[in-house]
N, C-alpha and C positions, 0 to 999 in steps of 0.2 A: 638461485634452482625455480623456473619455468614448471609451473604446475597448467596440468591437462583439465580443467575444468570438468570435465565428465566420473573422472576420479574420486569426486569429491563425493561421494554416490553411499549409502549405504551399503552393506557388504550382503542383505539376505534380497537386496534387488539383484544381485549375479549368482546366487544358488540360482535362485527363482528361473534366472534365464536361461540360466547353465540345465536345469532340470525340464524347460521346457523343449530345448531342446536336443537333449536326447529324448525326452519321450514323442520328439516328430511331433510335434506341437508349435516349432516357428515358424509358419506359413500359418497357423490361421491366428485369422481379422478377427482381433480384441478391441472392446471403444473404453475407458477410462474417465471418468471425470475426476475435474475437479472443484470442489466448489467451499464455504467454510458450514458450519455448523450454528454461528453468534458471532453477530456484530463487536469488535475490541471494544475498549476504554468506555463500556455499559453504553455505547454508542449507538445513534440510531439508521445506521448506514458503513457501510468500506469503503473505499477510498478503492477501486482497480489498479493494479499498476507493478510494473515487475515485468510486461509484454514481451515488452525491445530489449530486455537482456535475456528472456528467453527466445526469441530469436534470432540472438546473436548465438548460444550456446548449440542451438536446431545445426543450425547453417554448417555449425566448427565441429559436428560434434565428429567423432571420430579416438582410435584404440593409439596411441604411440607404442613404436615394439620394447619399448621398456616396458608401458601396460603389459603386455601381451607376458614378456620375461616373470616380472610381477604378480602373473596371476598364476601362469607355471607352477615355480617355486611356496607356492603357494599346496601342490600337492592333491587336489578337488576338482581338480578338472581336465576333460577331456581332452588332449589334442587338436579333434578335427572342434570342438568347441572354440579354443582359440585360436582356429586359424579365422572361424569366425568372426568373434572380434575382431582380430587381423585385415579383414573387409569389409567391417561395419559400416556402417550409413544408414541415417533415417533419411524412411520412403514413406511415409502413412503422409495422412493428414491430422492435421492442427485446428480447429474454429475456438474463436474465444471473445469473451467480450474485449472492447478498447482500454485500454489507457485513460484516465479522468475517468469512468464512466462511477454513481455513486450504483454501487452492489447487496447483494445479503441477504443470509441464508437459506440454506439448500434449491441452491439454484444452479445449473452447473455456470461454470462461469469460463471454462474449459475444457475443451474435447480431443480428446487424441485416442486416434483412430489409426489402428499400426495393426502389424503383427505383436506377435504376445512380448517376444524378446528385447523387440523394437520401446513397445509404450512401457514395458516392464523397466529397463532402463532408465528411461527417461524421466520417474515418478522423483526420486530425491529431488535434483535439478531443480526441475518446473516447482517444486510445494519451493521451495529454497526463494527461489527467486522470484515467488506467486506472493508468498507469508510474508517475507521482511520488507520486500520493498511499495507493498501493503498498508501495511504497518505505520506505516513510519508517513505514506499518503493520506493514513486518514487523523494521525493524530495532527500530521501540519494541518489538516482544511478545517478540523476543530479551533481549533488554536488563532487561524486566523480566519475565521466567522468571525470568534466569540469577541477579536480582536479592534476588529475594523479600520486596524492604520497597519502601516506595512511593514511585514517582521520578520526578519534577518534573519537564516539557518543561521545557528550558531556552533552545532556540535562534531562540529571532526571530530574533538579530540572523545568524545562519548564513546567513539564507534573503531569495532578493528579492522585497521589498515584499511583495506579497500574499501569493505560495507559503506565507507565516510563516506567517500566521491559518490557510491547510488543513493546513501540517502537522503543527499543536500539535492543529489538533479532527481528525488521523486520529492523532495520539501519542495522542489521550485516547483513544481512541473501541480502539483496543488495547491498552490497557489504567493511563499515567499519572494518576498522579493528581490530576489540576491542569497549569498551566502559567504562565506568565509575562507571556501573550500579552496584557493586556487587549481587547484583540477580539472574542479566544473566547472569553473570558467574559460581555464585554456582547452577541455576534452566538450565543454557542451554550450561555451556560449554561456552561461549562465554568470549574471550581473554578482563580481566578486567587491564586498563590503569589508570595513575594518578599519582601524586603527592603532589605539595601541590599548596593551596591559600594565596592568597594578608595577610589575617590574623595569615600566620605564621609567613613573615615574620612582621608587625607592630607589635605581640606580641613579640622577645625580644628588645633591644637595635640598634640595630644596625642591618643592613641587613647579613652583615656580617657575625654576629655572628648566623642567622637565618641560612643562605646559611652554617655555617660550624656544626650545629650543627644537621640539616638533614641530610648531610655528614655521617655524626656516627653510625645515629640513623638510614639510609639507603643505603650504601655505592652502593649495588650495582643499587641502581638506584637513580642519580643524575641528574633528569633535574631539574633546578633551576627555578623561575619564578622573573626575573627581571626588571619586569616595575611598579614596587610599589612605588616608588619613580623619580628615570630617569635611562632608558634603560641602553646610553651611556656613561653617567659620574657619574654613582652611580652600576647599577643589573649587568652589564660581569664584570667590570671593579671586582668584589668582590666575581661576579661565578669564573671568574679565578685565583682570588686570592687565591680561595678557593681550586680550583683544583692545585696549588704551591705547597699549605703548607700544603694541608689534603691530593687529592686524589694520586695524583703524586707520595710521598715520601713511601706511602704505596703503590703503584700497583693495585693503586682502577681504575677502569675507570670514564670519565668526561662523562658522556651519553647527557648532552645538555644542553638548555635551549627555555623555552615558555617566548612568546609575543602575551599580554591581550591587548595590547593600543595602539596610538599611529600609524604612517605612517607605515606600516609594510611592505613596499615594501623600504622603504629606509632605514629604521631599521632594521631587514633583513639584507639591503647588507652590513650597517655596522659592525651588530652581523660577521658577516662574516669574513670581512678579520680581526675586531678586532680577532677573536678570531684564524683565521689562523696566525696570526701574531707572538697571543701571545703561537702559540703549536699544536693544539686541530684542527686538521683537523676535524676529525674525532667526533665533537661533535656537535650532529646536534640542528634544529631549530625550532619551533613548534609553527606558527601560531593562530592561537587564535583570539573572539571577532566579536562575531554577524556575521558570512560569511556567504556566500551568493554563490549560486554556481555563481554567477553574480563578486560576488569581489572574487572569488578564480582567474576568469579565468581573469582577472585585474592586478591582482600579480602575474599570469607568466606572461603577457604582458610586464609586466614591469620589470622583469627581478629579482623579488625575490629571496632572497634566502633561502629555508624551505625545510624542509627534514618532515613534517607530518602536517595534519591539525585539528585542534582540533572544531568542530562544534557544537552546542546544539541547539537555538531557530528555527532552518533554518534545524531543521533534524524532533526533538523530537515536534515541533509543530508548522510546516508552516500556513502561512497565506493563506489559501485555502481554497478547502473542496473536495473531490473525486467526490459527491454529484449520489453517487450512487443509484435507483430507485429497487423496488420490484415490479411490473407486471403480472399481470392474460392474462396467456398468450389463454391456454383455457380451457374445461374443456369432461372426460369424460361420453357421454353417453349413455347408452346402448351397452357397445363396439366400440362407435364411438369417435374418437374425436374431438371435432369445440373448431373450435379457436376463438381466441376473441382478439378483439380491443380498446385503449381505446384512441379516435382520440382529439385533440381540435386545438385549431386555431391558436396556434403557433406551430410549422408544426415541431416543433425538440422532440417534447412529445404524436406528434403519434404514440403510437409503435408498433414495427414491430411482425405480427400474431403468431399465429402456434405455433407445437410444433418443434425449430430448431434443426440445429447439425452447429458448425461452425467450418470451417476448412482453414487451411492456407497454399500456395503455395510458395516452393522452389526453387528456382533457377540449378538445377543439375550441371550449375560448375563452382555456385562460393558457392551455401550455400546462399545467402540471400534472406531474406524473401519478396516474391516480391507483397506480398495482402492480404485478407482474407475474405470468403464468406462465407454471411450468409444462406443456404439452407433448407427450408425444409424436417425434417427430413426421409421420404421415398425418396428423391431423389438422387441418383443415382451422382457422379462427374466423370464424365469422367476424362484419365490420359494423353491424351494427347492434348489437344486445349483444350481451357477454354475462351470463352471471360468475361471481373470481365464486372458488368456496373453499372455506378452512380446508386445510390439508390435516391436519386433527379433529376438528370437533366442525364434522361437516355440514350441521343444521348454521352455522355461521355462515346463508350468502349473502353476496352486494350486488345484487344486478346493474353492469354501466350501460349508459349511452351516449352520441356523439364525441366517441373518439375517434382518435389516431392510435395505429396499431404498426410499435416497429420491431424487428426481432434484431437481441443483440448482438446474438453470437454473429463475428461476418468468418468466413475464410482466410490464415494462417499462411496455412505448407496445404501444398496439391499436390500427390503423389512426392512428399519428399521436397519439393522447387518451394522458392518463398512468390502467391500469389497478392499477398499482404503489400499496399506501398503504405512501408511506417513513415506514420508521422513528422514532422519534429520533432523538440521538446515543445517552442512558444505554441507548434497545434495544437499541445498534446494539454497545452498548459489553457490556453483559452477554449480550446476543449470541456474540459473539468471543470472552468465557471461554469459556460453553459448550460452545463448537463445539473449539477447543483441550484441553477436558477429552476430547476423544472421541479423541484424533491418542496416541497410543502414548509415551513416555518418549523410547525410540531416534531416535524423525522428529524431539523435539521441542532436541535434544542439539548443540548452537553447532559442535562436529570432529565432522567425519563420522560422520552425524547416517544417518541408516538409510533406504534409498528408498526412498521411499511407493512401493503399487501405484496404477500406471495404463497402464491397459491395454484394448485393443482387442476388439472384437468378435471373433469368424473375417469376419462376414462384411462391413465394416468392412474389418479385413485384405483380406481377398479384394477386394474391389472395390481398395483402395488399391494392392496389386499389377499386378492389371492397365488401372488409370488410366496407371497409372509407363509399363507395355509401350507401351500403346497411342498417349503422347501423341509419348513417344521416337521410335517407330516412327514414327508423321509428320510430325514436323518437324523433329527429327535427322538431318541427311543421311550416308548410312551412307562410314565411311569407306575410301578406299579407296591402299593400299599406293605409297611412289613410292619406290623405290634404296634398297631393302630395312625401309621408316624407315615408320610407321607417322603 
């Protein structure tokens, strides 16, 4: 069954879209921001990802006749609205921060400017790509930075179907050296890696026979999985015996071993000693088994002898979420932009209103990122001195000088046409590495990272406060005191 991707959209997007249509609001221009409220995994940053998938979705967005018929059978949409969907295509503008960029809470990552129906229908699918891709990329970067050695993405079986391909593609962008998933190799040019599972070993009468048969079939890929029975008393001795009996006499390389269970620090040190004593100092050791960034940090601290890591679950299916949201921030009326705000008793859910730009400041001497500022789109940022103002505790201010400034969002679509030169996966990978190098180490540590500055301009702060007051005065009834209680 072929599924039209845009149909993977929440129902309320269509009920609202039809409402806009019937209320003759379909031509009203709206601005929506995607942003995140917190970094996932208690991390100090998030890695932007999913923009390539969003571009493909927007380029191809349409409704098939069978989709229109499906909506007709629901009995809640007018024929005029169904006719509108039949000819639907995206004709608006999209601005976004590029894949591989470190991003932070409460700054606009993607901004959509389009008519109310177009912008509303895009919400679910844009958030789906952004949230899932950025989570994988962020989890990967944490692990890769902590490992300091090659990390292979082994998580295909932990994902849902096609999500595995996207997960491993994003993992490669964020720093993995390759993937176990052949589709990422075929479609995205990601190096594919892997040798055997425990089932290969148990399919033969002996472990030695399993290793020997594999070596004869794949003589240039001899990494043996040595923990099926006993790593030190069986697995490594049999791997060495195959190297002595077959590989070495035939001039073939003994590539190494993988350990997938047990005390990885202890076993790796013993394995290194045994391989060296047997005359195979170049045989590598790969460690796997549900590894997290914290577990890899501990392995490194304990002196584990490791040349590479294989990580599955905690790259492809991390136990957290990005939680990006999609909020209306402005409406165009009679050529004028009217800022909109969502107010909440939960302060973190009160959004930053208006059409905005986000800028990143870099220290001219060191190249390190000093912080980001969110400004209204018409504001000019001075190039010599700027004061960063904490959006909550406005008395907290930091004045910076001698900086370079960069606007983070770039045009992606204009008038429905793609105007962005989409980089290759390798280019995004290299860009991500360079961008991460601009962050202070304190922001990148995996426990209690330093909070990166994301501040608002004074003008945006003033607008936000004014809108909070005016909106609540207009919409929230004044409380009445009854019987001594509020």
